[in-house]
LUMKERO-391349 format. One record per residue (C-alpha): residue in one letter; z, y, x. Coordinates in steps of 0.1 Angstrom, whole numbers. Each point is the difference from the previous one (the first is absolute). Example, Ala and Ser with C-alpha at 12.3 -4.5 7.8 and 13.67 -1.06 7.14 Angstrom:
2
<pt><r>a</r><Z>78</Z><Y>-45</Y><X>123</X></pt>
<pt><r>s</r><Z>-7</Z><Y>34</Y><X>14</X></pt>
END
This chain:
328
<pt><r>m</r><Z>1384</Z><Y>-2004</Y><X>-681</X></pt>
<pt><r>k</r><Z>34</Z><Y>3</Y><X>-16</X></pt>
<pt><r>e</r><Z>16</Z><Y>35</Y><X>-3</X></pt>
<pt><r>f</r><Z>36</Z><Y>7</Y><X>7</X></pt>
<pt><r>w</r><Z>16</Z><Y>29</Y><X>-20</X></pt>
<pt><r>v</r><Z>36</Z><Y>12</Y><X>2</X></pt>
<pt><r>d</r><Z>18</Z><Y>18</Y><X>-28</X></pt>
<pt><r>a</r><Z>20</Z><Y>28</Y><X>17</X></pt>
<pt><r>r</r><Z>15</Z><Y>15</Y><X>-32</X></pt>
<pt><r>p</r><Z>25</Z><Y>16</Y><X>5</X></pt>
<pt><r>f</r><Z>-12</Z><Y>13</Y><X>34</X></pt>
<pt><r>s</r><Z>15</Z><Y>-19</Y><X>29</X></pt>
<pt><r>k</r><Z>-9</Z><Y>9</Y><X>35</X></pt>
<pt><r>k</r><Z>11</Z><Y>-34</Y><X>13</X></pt>
<pt><r>i</r><Z>-21</Z><Y>-19</Y><X>-26</X></pt>
<pt><r>v</r><Z>-31</Z><Y>21</Y><X>6</X></pt>
<pt><r>t</r><Z>3</Z><Y>-2</Y><X>38</X></pt>
<pt><r>t</r><Z>4</Z><Y>-38</Y><X>-2</X></pt>
<pt><r>a</r><Z>-29</Z><Y>-3</Y><X>-24</X></pt>
<pt><r>i</r><Z>-23</Z><Y>19</Y><X>24</X></pt>
<pt><r>e</r><Z>12</Z><Y>-21</Y><X>30</X></pt>
<pt><r>s</r><Z>-6</Z><Y>-32</Y><X>-20</X></pt>
<pt><r>g</r><Z>-36</Z><Y>8</Y><X>-7</X></pt>
<pt><r>a</r><Z>3</Z><Y>12</Y><X>-36</X></pt>
<pt><r>d</r><Z>-32</Z><Y>12</Y><X>-16</X></pt>
<pt><r>a</r><Z>16</Z><Y>24</Y><X>-24</X></pt>
<pt><r>i</r><Z>33</Z><Y>16</Y><X>-11</X></pt>
<pt><r>v</r><Z>9</Z><Y>7</Y><X>-36</X></pt>
<pt><r>t</r><Z>19</Z><Y>33</Y><X>0</X></pt>
<pt><r>e</r><Z>10</Z><Y>31</Y><X>-19</X></pt>
<pt><r>e</r><Z>0</Z><Y>19</Y><X>32</X></pt>
<pt><r>p</r><Z>-33</Z><Y>-6</Y><X>19</X></pt>
<pt><r>e</r><Z>4</Z><Y>29</Y><X>24</X></pt>
<pt><r>k</r><Z>32</Z><Y>-16</Y><X>14</X></pt>
<pt><r>v</r><Z>-18</Z><Y>-33</Y><X>5</X></pt>
<pt><r>r</r><Z>-29</Z><Y>17</Y><X>18</X></pt>
<pt><r>r</r><Z>24</Z><Y>16</Y><X>24</X></pt>
<pt><r>l</r><Z>10</Z><Y>-35</Y><X>12</X></pt>
<pt><r>g</r><Z>-35</Z><Y>-14</Y><X>4</X></pt>
<pt><r>r</r><Z>-36</Z><Y>-1</Y><X>-12</X></pt>
<pt><r>i</r><Z>1</Z><Y>-24</Y><X>-30</X></pt>
<pt><r>r</r><Z>-15</Z><Y>0</Y><X>-35</X></pt>
<pt><r>t</r><Z>24</Z><Y>13</Y><X>-27</X></pt>
<pt><r>i</r><Z>2</Z><Y>-7</Y><X>-37</X></pt>
<pt><r>g</r><Z>17</Z><Y>26</Y><X>-21</X></pt>
<pt><r>p</r><Z>-3</Z><Y>36</Y><X>-12</X></pt>
<pt><r>a</r><Z>-22</Z><Y>19</Y><X>25</X></pt>
<pt><r>g</r><Z>-5</Z><Y>-34</Y><X>18</X></pt>
<pt><r>d</r><Z>-32</Z><Y>-15</Y><X>12</X></pt>
<pt><r>l</r><Z>0</Z><Y>-21</Y><X>-32</X></pt>
<pt><r>i</r><Z>13</Z><Y>15</Y><X>-32</X></pt>
<pt><r>p</r><Z>19</Z><Y>-22</Y><X>-25</X></pt>
<pt><r>g</r><Z>-18</Z><Y>-1</Y><X>-33</X></pt>
<pt><r>r</r><Z>-33</Z><Y>10</Y><X>15</X></pt>
<pt><r>d</r><Z>-6</Z><Y>-22</Y><X>31</X></pt>
<pt><r>v</r><Z>27</Z><Y>-25</Y><X>-6</X></pt>
<pt><r>h</r><Z>15</Z><Y>-13</Y><X>-32</X></pt>
<pt><r>e</r><Z>34</Z><Y>-17</Y><X>-4</X></pt>
<pt><r>i</r><Z>11</Z><Y>-23</Y><X>-27</X></pt>
<pt><r>r</r><Z>29</Z><Y>-23</Y><X>-8</X></pt>
<pt><r>i</r><Z>-9</Z><Y>-34</Y><X>-15</X></pt>
<pt><r>i</r><Z>23</Z><Y>-9</Y><X>-28</X></pt>
<pt><r>d</r><Z>-23</Z><Y>-19</Y><X>-24</X></pt>
<pt><r>k</r><Z>-36</Z><Y>-11</Y><X>-5</X></pt>
<pt><r>e</r><Z>-10</Z><Y>35</Y><X>-13</X></pt>
<pt><r>s</r><Z>11</Z><Y>17</Y><X>32</X></pt>
<pt><r>e</r><Z>-17</Z><Y>-26</Y><X>20</X></pt>
<pt><r>e</r><Z>-32</Z><Y>7</Y><X>-18</X></pt>
<pt><r>q</r><Z>5</Z><Y>37</Y><X>5</X></pt>
<pt><r>a</r><Z>4</Z><Y>-6</Y><X>38</X></pt>
<pt><r>a</r><Z>-33</Z><Y>-19</Y><X>0</X></pt>
<pt><r>v</r><Z>-18</Z><Y>29</Y><X>-16</X></pt>
<pt><r>l</r><Z>15</Z><Y>24</Y><X>25</X></pt>
<pt><r>a</r><Z>-10</Z><Y>-23</Y><X>29</X></pt>
<pt><r>r</r><Z>-36</Z><Y>5</Y><X>-11</X></pt>
<pt><r>q</r><Z>4</Z><Y>37</Y><X>7</X></pt>
<pt><r>g</r><Z>17</Z><Y>-2</Y><X>34</X></pt>
<pt><r>l</r><Z>32</Z><Y>-10</Y><X>18</X></pt>
<pt><r>v</r><Z>30</Z><Y>-12</Y><X>-21</X></pt>
<pt><r>i</r><Z>36</Z><Y>-4</Y><X>11</X></pt>
<pt><r>v</r><Z>14</Z><Y>-29</Y><X>-21</X></pt>
<pt><r>r</r><Z>37</Z><Y>-5</Y><X>-6</X></pt>
<pt><r>t</r><Z>15</Z><Y>-29</Y><X>-18</X></pt>
<pt><r>t</r><Z>34</Z><Y>-1</Y><X>-17</X></pt>
<pt><r>d</r><Z>11</Z><Y>-34</Y><X>12</X></pt>
<pt><r>w</r><Z>-26</Z><Y>-4</Y><X>28</X></pt>
<pt><r>t</r><Z>-20</Z><Y>-28</Y><X>-16</X></pt>
<pt><r>v</r><Z>-33</Z><Y>-11</Y><X>17</X></pt>
<pt><r>i</r><Z>-20</Z><Y>-9</Y><X>-31</X></pt>
<pt><r>p</r><Z>-9</Z><Y>37</Y><X>-9</X></pt>
<pt><r>l</r><Z>-11</Z><Y>5</Y><X>36</X></pt>
<pt><r>e</r><Z>-21</Z><Y>-31</Y><X>-1</X></pt>
<pt><r>n</r><Z>-18</Z><Y>13</Y><X>-31</X></pt>
<pt><r>l</r><Z>-6</Z><Y>34</Y><X>15</X></pt>
<pt><r>v</r><Z>-11</Z><Y>-12</Y><X>34</X></pt>
<pt><r>a</r><Z>-25</Z><Y>-23</Y><X>-17</X></pt>
<pt><r>q</r><Z>-16</Z><Y>31</Y><X>-16</X></pt>
<pt><r>s</r><Z>4</Z><Y>27</Y><X>27</X></pt>
<pt><r>d</r><Z>3</Z><Y>7</Y><X>38</X></pt>
<pt><r>q</r><Z>18</Z><Y>33</Y><X>-7</X></pt>
<pt><r>i</r><Z>35</Z><Y>-13</Y><X>-5</X></pt>
<pt><r>i</r><Z>29</Z><Y>13</Y><X>20</X></pt>
<pt><r>a</r><Z>32</Z><Y>-21</Y><X>-7</X></pt>
<pt><r>a</r><Z>33</Z><Y>19</Y><X>1</X></pt>
<pt><r>v</r><Z>26</Z><Y>-22</Y><X>17</X></pt>
<pt><r>t</r><Z>36</Z><Y>3</Y><X>13</X></pt>
<pt><r>s</r><Z>2</Z><Y>-28</Y><X>25</X></pt>
<pt><r>v</r><Z>-19</Z><Y>-22</Y><X>25</X></pt>
<pt><r>h</r><Z>2</Z><Y>-29</Y><X>-25</X></pt>
<pt><r>e</r><Z>-17</Z><Y>20</Y><X>-27</X></pt>
<pt><r>a</r><Z>-26</Z><Y>13</Y><X>24</X></pt>
<pt><r>e</r><Z>-8</Z><Y>-35</Y><X>11</X></pt>
<pt><r>l</r><Z>-5</Z><Y>-11</Y><X>-36</X></pt>
<pt><r>a</r><Z>-23</Z><Y>29</Y><X>-8</X></pt>
<pt><r>l</r><Z>-21</Z><Y>-5</Y><X>32</X></pt>
<pt><r>g</r><Z>-5</Z><Y>-37</Y><X>-10</X></pt>
<pt><r>v</r><Z>-10</Z><Y>5</Y><X>-36</X></pt>
<pt><r>l</r><Z>-31</Z><Y>-21</Y><X>-7</X></pt>
<pt><r>e</r><Z>-4</Z><Y>-4</Y><X>37</X></pt>
<pt><r>k</r><Z>-18</Z><Y>33</Y><X>5</X></pt>
<pt><r>g</r><Z>31</Z><Y>20</Y><X>-9</X></pt>
<pt><r>v</r><Z>3</Z><Y>36</Y><X>-12</X></pt>
<pt><r>r</r><Z>-17</Z><Y>28</Y><X>17</X></pt>
<pt><r>g</r><Z>33</Z><Y>14</Y><X>14</X></pt>
<pt><r>i</r><Z>37</Z><Y>2</Y><X>-1</X></pt>
<pt><r>l</r><Z>22</Z><Y>30</Y><X>-10</X></pt>
<pt><r>l</r><Z>35</Z><Y>-6</Y><X>14</X></pt>
<pt><r>s</r><Z>30</Z><Y>18</Y><X>-14</X></pt>
<pt><r>t</r><Z>31</Z><Y>-4</Y><X>22</X></pt>
<pt><r>d</r><Z>26</Z><Y>20</Y><X>19</X></pt>
<pt><r>d</r><Z>2</Z><Y>-26</Y><X>28</X></pt>
<pt><r>p</r><Z>-22</Z><Y>8</Y><X>31</X></pt>
<pt><r>a</r><Z>2</Z><Y>-37</Y><X>10</X></pt>
<pt><r>a</r><Z>-17</Z><Y>-10</Y><X>-33</X></pt>
<pt><r>v</r><Z>-27</Z><Y>26</Y><X>7</X></pt>
<pt><r>r</r><Z>-7</Z><Y>-16</Y><X>34</X></pt>
<pt><r>a</r><Z>1</Z><Y>-35</Y><X>-14</X></pt>
<pt><r>v</r><Z>-24</Z><Y>7</Y><X>-29</X></pt>
<pt><r>g</r><Z>-23</Z><Y>20</Y><X>23</X></pt>
<pt><r>d</r><Z>-2</Z><Y>-30</Y><X>23</X></pt>
<pt><r>l</r><Z>-6</Z><Y>-23</Y><X>-29</X></pt>
<pt><r>v</r><Z>-28</Z><Y>21</Y><X>-15</X></pt>
<pt><r>k</r><Z>-18</Z><Y>4</Y><X>33</X></pt>
<pt><r>r</r><Z>3</Z><Y>-37</Y><X>7</X></pt>
<pt><r>k</r><Z>-14</Z><Y>-8</Y><X>-34</X></pt>
<pt><r>s</r><Z>-33</Z><Y>17</Y><X>7</X></pt>
<pt><r>g</r><Z>-18</Z><Y>-31</Y><X>-13</X></pt>
<pt><r>n</r><Z>-15</Z><Y>-31</Y><X>13</X></pt>
<pt><r>v</r><Z>-35</Z><Y>-12</Y><X>10</X></pt>
<pt><r>c</r><Z>-11</Z><Y>-36</Y><X>-4</X></pt>
<pt><r>l</r><Z>-7</Z><Y>-13</Y><X>36</X></pt>
<pt><r>s</r><Z>-21</Z><Y>-31</Y><X>6</X></pt>
<pt><r>p</r><Z>-10</Z><Y>-19</Y><X>31</X></pt>
<pt><r>f</r><Z>-35</Z><Y>7</Y><X>13</X></pt>
<pt><r>t</r><Z>-16</Z><Y>-24</Y><X>24</X></pt>
<pt><r>i</r><Z>-17</Z><Y>16</Y><X>30</X></pt>
<pt><r>t</r><Z>-38</Z><Y>-9</Y><X>1</X></pt>
<pt><r>e</r><Z>-14</Z><Y>23</Y><X>27</X></pt>
<pt><r>i</r><Z>12</Z><Y>23</Y><X>28</X></pt>
<pt><r>t</r><Z>-28</Z><Y>20</Y><X>16</X></pt>
<pt><r>p</r><Z>0</Z><Y>29</Y><X>25</X></pt>
<pt><r>v</r><Z>-20</Z><Y>29</Y><X>-15</X></pt>
<pt><r>g</r><Z>-1</Z><Y>25</Y><X>28</X></pt>
<pt><r>m</r><Z>16</Z><Y>35</Y><X>1</X></pt>
<pt><r>g</r><Z>11</Z><Y>21</Y><X>-29</X></pt>
<pt><r>d</r><Z>27</Z><Y>23</Y><X>-14</X></pt>
<pt><r>r</r><Z>33</Z><Y>-16</Y><X>-11</X></pt>
<pt><r>v</r><Z>29</Z><Y>16</Y><X>-18</X></pt>
<pt><r>c</r><Z>37</Z><Y>-2</Y><X>10</X></pt>
<pt><r>v</r><Z>23</Z><Y>10</Y><X>-29</X></pt>
<pt><r>d</r><Z>33</Z><Y>13</Y><X>13</X></pt>
<pt><r>t</r><Z>26</Z><Y>1</Y><X>-28</X></pt>
<pt><r>c</r><Z>33</Z><Y>18</Y><X>-2</X></pt>
<pt><r>t</r><Z>17</Z><Y>-34</Y><X>-5</X></pt>
<pt><r>l</r><Z>10</Z><Y>-27</Y><X>25</X></pt>
<pt><r>l</r><Z>-16</Z><Y>-31</Y><X>-13</X></pt>
<pt><r>g</r><Z>14</Z><Y>-35</Y><X>5</X></pt>
<pt><r>e</r><Z>-13</Z><Y>-34</Y><X>9</X></pt>
<pt><r>g</r><Z>-25</Z><Y>-13</Y><X>-25</X></pt>
<pt><r>q</r><Z>-8</Z><Y>35</Y><X>-14</X></pt>
<pt><r>g</r><Z>-33</Z><Y>16</Y><X>1</X></pt>
<pt><r>m</r><Z>-29</Z><Y>14</Y><X>-21</X></pt>
<pt><r>l</r><Z>-26</Z><Y>-17</Y><X>-21</X></pt>
<pt><r>v</r><Z>-35</Z><Y>9</Y><X>13</X></pt>
<pt><r>g</r><Z>-35</Z><Y>-12</Y><X>-7</X></pt>
<pt><r>d</r><Z>-36</Z><Y>7</Y><X>8</X></pt>
<pt><r>t</r><Z>-7</Z><Y>-2</Y><X>-38</X></pt>
<pt><r>s</r><Z>21</Z><Y>6</Y><X>-31</X></pt>
<pt><r>s</r><Z>-3</Z><Y>-37</Y><X>-10</X></pt>
<pt><r>a</r><Z>26</Z><Y>-13</Y><X>25</X></pt>
<pt><r>f</r><Z>26</Z><Y>14</Y><X>25</X></pt>
<pt><r>l</r><Z>18</Z><Y>-16</Y><X>30</X></pt>
<pt><r>l</r><Z>35</Z><Y>8</Y><X>10</X></pt>
<pt><r>v</r><Z>-1</Z><Y>19</Y><X>34</X></pt>
<pt><r>h</r><Z>34</Z><Y>-2</Y><X>18</X></pt>
<pt><r>a</r><Z>17</Z><Y>31</Y><X>13</X></pt>
<pt><r>e</r><Z>5</Z><Y>3</Y><X>38</X></pt>
<pt><r>t</r><Z>36</Z><Y>-11</Y><X>-1</X></pt>
<pt><r>l</r><Z>-1</Z><Y>-28</Y><X>26</X></pt>
<pt><r>e</r><Z>7</Z><Y>0</Y><X>38</X></pt>
<pt><r>n</r><Z>-31</Z><Y>-1</Y><X>22</X></pt>
<pt><r>p</r><Z>-2</Z><Y>-1</Y><X>38</X></pt>
<pt><r>y</r><Z>-26</Z><Y>28</Y><X>1</X></pt>
<pt><r>v</r><Z>13</Z><Y>27</Y><X>-25</X></pt>
<pt><r>e</r><Z>32</Z><Y>9</Y><X>-17</X></pt>
<pt><r>p</r><Z>4</Z><Y>-9</Y><X>-37</X></pt>
<pt><r>r</r><Z>-10</Z><Y>27</Y><X>-25</X></pt>
<pt><r>p</r><Z>19</Z><Y>-12</Y><X>-31</X></pt>
<pt><r>f</r><Z>-12</Z><Y>30</Y><X>-20</X></pt>
<pt><r>r</r><Z>-37</Z><Y>-8</Y><X>6</X></pt>
<pt><r>v</r><Z>-26</Z><Y>-22</Y><X>-17</X></pt>
<pt><r>n</r><Z>-33</Z><Y>-2</Y><X>20</X></pt>
<pt><r>a</r><Z>-17</Z><Y>-6</Y><X>-33</X></pt>
<pt><r>g</r><Z>-37</Z><Y>-3</Y><X>6</X></pt>
<pt><r>a</r><Z>-33</Z><Y>18</Y><X>3</X></pt>
<pt><r>v</r><Z>-6</Z><Y>34</Y><X>-17</X></pt>
<pt><r>h</r><Z>-20</Z><Y>-14</Y><X>-29</X></pt>
<pt><r>a</r><Z>26</Z><Y>-25</Y><X>-12</X></pt>
<pt><r>y</r><Z>20</Z><Y>2</Y><X>-32</X></pt>
<pt><r>a</r><Z>38</Z><Y>0</Y><X>0</X></pt>
<pt><r>l</r><Z>18</Z><Y>-11</Y><X>-31</X></pt>
<pt><r>m</r><Z>22</Z><Y>29</Y><X>-11</X></pt>
<pt><r>p</r><Z>29</Z><Y>7</Y><X>-24</X></pt>
<pt><r>g</r><Z>-9</Z><Y>-4</Y><X>-36</X></pt>
<pt><r>g</r><Z>-27</Z><Y>-25</Y><X>7</X></pt>
<pt><r>k</r><Z>-25</Z><Y>26</Y><X>13</X></pt>
<pt><r>t</r><Z>-19</Z><Y>-1</Y><X>33</X></pt>
<pt><r>a</r><Z>-8</Z><Y>25</Y><X>27</X></pt>
<pt><r>y</r><Z>-23</Z><Y>0</Y><X>29</X></pt>
<pt><r>l</r><Z>19</Z><Y>-2</Y><X>33</X></pt>
<pt><r>s</r><Z>-19</Z><Y>29</Y><X>13</X></pt>
<pt><r>e</r><Z>12</Z><Y>22</Y><X>-29</X></pt>
<pt><r>l</r><Z>37</Z><Y>-6</Y><X>6</X></pt>
<pt><r>a</r><Z>20</Z><Y>30</Y><X>14</X></pt>
<pt><r>g</r><Z>35</Z><Y>11</Y><X>7</X></pt>
<pt><r>g</r><Z>20</Z><Y>3</Y><X>-32</X></pt>
<pt><r>d</r><Z>-18</Z><Y>-27</Y><X>-19</X></pt>
<pt><r>e</r><Z>18</Z><Y>-30</Y><X>-13</X></pt>
<pt><r>v</r><Z>-11</Z><Y>-35</Y><X>8</X></pt>
<pt><r>l</r><Z>10</Z><Y>-34</Y><X>-13</X></pt>
<pt><r>v</r><Z>20</Z><Y>-22</Y><X>24</X></pt>
<pt><r>t</r><Z>1</Z><Y>-38</Y><X>-8</X></pt>
<pt><r>d</r><Z>22</Z><Y>-28</Y><X>12</X></pt>
<pt><r>p</r><Z>-9</Z><Y>-37</Y><X>3</X></pt>
<pt><r>c</r><Z>16</Z><Y>-7</Y><X>-34</X></pt>
<pt><r>g</r><Z>-22</Z><Y>26</Y><X>-18</X></pt>
<pt><r>g</r><Z>28</Z><Y>26</Y><X>-3</X></pt>
<pt><r>t</r><Z>-12</Z><Y>35</Y><X>4</X></pt>
<pt><r>t</r><Z>14</Z><Y>34</Y><X>10</X></pt>
<pt><r>v</r><Z>-15</Z><Y>34</Y><X>5</X></pt>
<pt><r>a</r><Z>-1</Z><Y>17</Y><X>34</X></pt>
<pt><r>t</r><Z>-10</Z><Y>36</Y><X>8</X></pt>
<pt><r>v</r><Z>-28</Z><Y>4</Y><X>26</X></pt>
<pt><r>g</r><Z>11</Z><Y>22</Y><X>29</X></pt>
<pt><r>r</r><Z>-32</Z><Y>-1</Y><X>20</X></pt>
<pt><r>v</r><Z>-34</Z><Y>-18</Y><X>1</X></pt>
<pt><r>k</r><Z>-17</Z><Y>-8</Y><X>33</X></pt>
<pt><r>i</r><Z>-37</Z><Y>-8</Y><X>0</X></pt>
<pt><r>e</r><Z>-13</Z><Y>-12</Y><X>34</X></pt>
<pt><r>h</r><Z>-31</Z><Y>-18</Y><X>13</X></pt>
<pt><r>r</r><Z>8</Z><Y>-36</Y><X>9</X></pt>
<pt><r>p</r><Z>-16</Z><Y>-35</Y><X>2</X></pt>
<pt><r>l</r><Z>1</Z><Y>-17</Y><X>-34</X></pt>
<pt><r>l</r><Z>1</Z><Y>-35</Y><X>-15</X></pt>
<pt><r>r</r><Z>-12</Z><Y>-11</Y><X>-34</X></pt>
<pt><r>i</r><Z>22</Z><Y>-26</Y><X>-17</X></pt>
<pt><r>r</r><Z>-12</Z><Y>-19</Y><X>-30</X></pt>
<pt><r>a</r><Z>22</Z><Y>-22</Y><X>-22</X></pt>
<pt><r>e</r><Z>-1</Z><Y>-17</Y><X>-34</X></pt>
<pt><r>c</r><Z>24</Z><Y>-9</Y><X>-28</X></pt>
<pt><r>g</r><Z>-17</Z><Y>-22</Y><X>-26</X></pt>
<pt><r>d</r><Z>-32</Z><Y>19</Y><X>-10</X></pt>
<pt><r>v</r><Z>13</Z><Y>33</Y><X>13</X></pt>
<pt><r>d</r><Z>-14</Z><Y>12</Y><X>34</X></pt>
<pt><r>a</r><Z>19</Z><Y>25</Y><X>21</X></pt>
<pt><r>s</r><Z>-11</Z><Y>19</Y><X>31</X></pt>
<pt><r>l</r><Z>17</Z><Y>25</Y><X>22</X></pt>
<pt><r>i</r><Z>-10</Z><Y>18</Y><X>32</X></pt>
<pt><r>l</r><Z>29</Z><Y>5</Y><X>24</X></pt>
<pt><r>q</r><Z>5</Z><Y>12</Y><X>35</X></pt>
<pt><r>n</r><Z>-5</Z><Y>-28</Y><X>26</X></pt>
<pt><r>a</r><Z>34</Z><Y>1</Y><X>17</X></pt>
<pt><r>e</r><Z>30</Z><Y>-23</Y><X>2</X></pt>
<pt><r>t</r><Z>23</Z><Y>24</Y><X>-17</X></pt>
<pt><r>i</r><Z>-20</Z><Y>-2</Y><X>-33</X></pt>
<pt><r>r</r><Z>14</Z><Y>-27</Y><X>-22</X></pt>
<pt><r>l</r><Z>-5</Z><Y>-15</Y><X>-34</X></pt>
<pt><r>v</r><Z>28</Z><Y>-20</Y><X>-19</X></pt>
<pt><r>d</r><Z>-2</Z><Y>-37</Y><X>-4</X></pt>
<pt><r>e</r><Z>11</Z><Y>-19</Y><X>-31</X></pt>
<pt><r>t</r><Z>35</Z><Y>-5</Y><X>15</X></pt>
<pt><r>g</r><Z>5</Z><Y>37</Y><X>5</X></pt>
<pt><r>r</r><Z>-6</Z><Y>-1</Y><X>37</X></pt>
<pt><r>a</r><Z>-21</Z><Y>27</Y><X>18</X></pt>
<pt><r>i</r><Z>-31</Z><Y>-15</Y><X>17</X></pt>
<pt><r>s</r><Z>-20</Z><Y>20</Y><X>25</X></pt>
<pt><r>v</r><Z>-38</Z><Y>3</Y><X>-6</X></pt>
<pt><r>v</r><Z>-6</Z><Y>-13</Y><X>36</X></pt>
<pt><r>e</r><Z>19</Z><Y>-32</Y><X>-9</X></pt>
<pt><r>l</r><Z>-16</Z><Y>-3</Y><X>-35</X></pt>
<pt><r>a</r><Z>-22</Z><Y>-31</Y><X>-5</X></pt>
<pt><r>v</r><Z>-24</Z><Y>-12</Y><X>-27</X></pt>
<pt><r>g</r><Z>21</Z><Y>-21</Y><X>-24</X></pt>
<pt><r>d</r><Z>31</Z><Y>21</Y><X>4</X></pt>
<pt><r>r</r><Z>15</Z><Y>12</Y><X>-33</X></pt>
<pt><r>v</r><Z>11</Z><Y>36</Y><X>-5</X></pt>
<pt><r>l</r><Z>14</Z><Y>20</Y><X>-29</X></pt>
<pt><r>g</r><Z>-21</Z><Y>22</Y><X>-22</X></pt>
<pt><r>v</r><Z>-7</Z><Y>12</Y><X>-35</X></pt>
<pt><r>a</r><Z>-30</Z><Y>-6</Y><X>-22</X></pt>
<pt><r>g</r><Z>-10</Z><Y>34</Y><X>-14</X></pt>
<pt><r>e</r><Z>-13</Z><Y>9</Y><X>-35</X></pt>
<pt><r>g</r><Z>-36</Z><Y>8</Y><X>8</X></pt>
<pt><r>a</r><Z>-17</Z><Y>33</Y><X>4</X></pt>
<pt><r>r</r><Z>16</Z><Y>34</Y><X>6</X></pt>
<pt><r>h</r><Z>-10</Z><Y>35</Y><X>-10</X></pt>
<pt><r>f</r><Z>20</Z><Y>27</Y><X>18</X></pt>
<pt><r>g</r><Z>27</Z><Y>-25</Y><X>8</X></pt>
<pt><r>f</r><Z>4</Z><Y>-13</Y><X>-36</X></pt>
<pt><r>s</r><Z>-9</Z><Y>-36</Y><X>-10</X></pt>
<pt><r>i</r><Z>-29</Z><Y>-1</Y><X>-24</X></pt>
<pt><r>r</r><Z>-20</Z><Y>-27</Y><X>-17</X></pt>
<pt><r>e</r><Z>-35</Z><Y>7</Y><X>11</X></pt>
<pt><r>r</r><Z>-28</Z><Y>-20</Y><X>17</X></pt>
<pt><r>i</r><Z>5</Z><Y>12</Y><X>36</X></pt>
<pt><r>r</r><Z>-6</Z><Y>-24</Y><X>28</X></pt>
<pt><r>e</r><Z>17</Z><Y>4</Y><X>34</X></pt>
<pt><r>k</r><Z>-9</Z><Y>-21</Y><X>30</X></pt>
END
């Protein structure tokens, strides 16, 4: 996921406070102790959590030679890249070679360009500004630009009660909106979009922070393209939240509830990709149809089309691998 750094040199309490409130991942500062008094956040600077010249390198791109030097440094670790006239070409060349590039910017416009370089964008943004409003705007942009997943319509082929089992509710620290949810699957070859409990229901109040995500064995697609078993999630973890257009954000888990409930197995296909997912058998559990509308599992029928993602095959400790592993 994209990182948001703020340059607080010279020290400014207002800029540091706004950066922390805007979800910044790190502060570049000459006075890390002053920053730490305002909040727990990673610092880059002398006596910081990351030391310039050791953990992070910084370089100004002025010609091809300095661009090549930046590429060499990026093979060693994180590199803050500055450009004299803020041209995109050097960034494109560097992003093509490395995932360690932090682009130094001074505006929302520059941040947007850097995040869109070669589609995947830079690893993160370092914002230099004395305007708290700019900090908030860039922070919002970086968090919204967490990436995209390629959603496809899956056709429901089977809906079968499978008895009792343990299912997992993931309660996030974020209020989710209509169409948002988590991508979950019984195997790592395909995931279905499970809708958050945002909708009115005559039986229970909405829980817009909650995704009743599936049985304990299921995989959830996580930030960075990794996976995690639902049963392993815990408070403080970060999960991937996806909308019907494939846009993603990151939410922090506040609590996980595992309870014994009646379950359904749902199977679906998209071309030659088969998906399956075991969910609680209850009207509040919903998938997302191809129009972005939530559809309850008790109303779901064979032939309906719901959104999902075709995975990349086998996983080893949550990472995609190319190995002959068969899941069924």
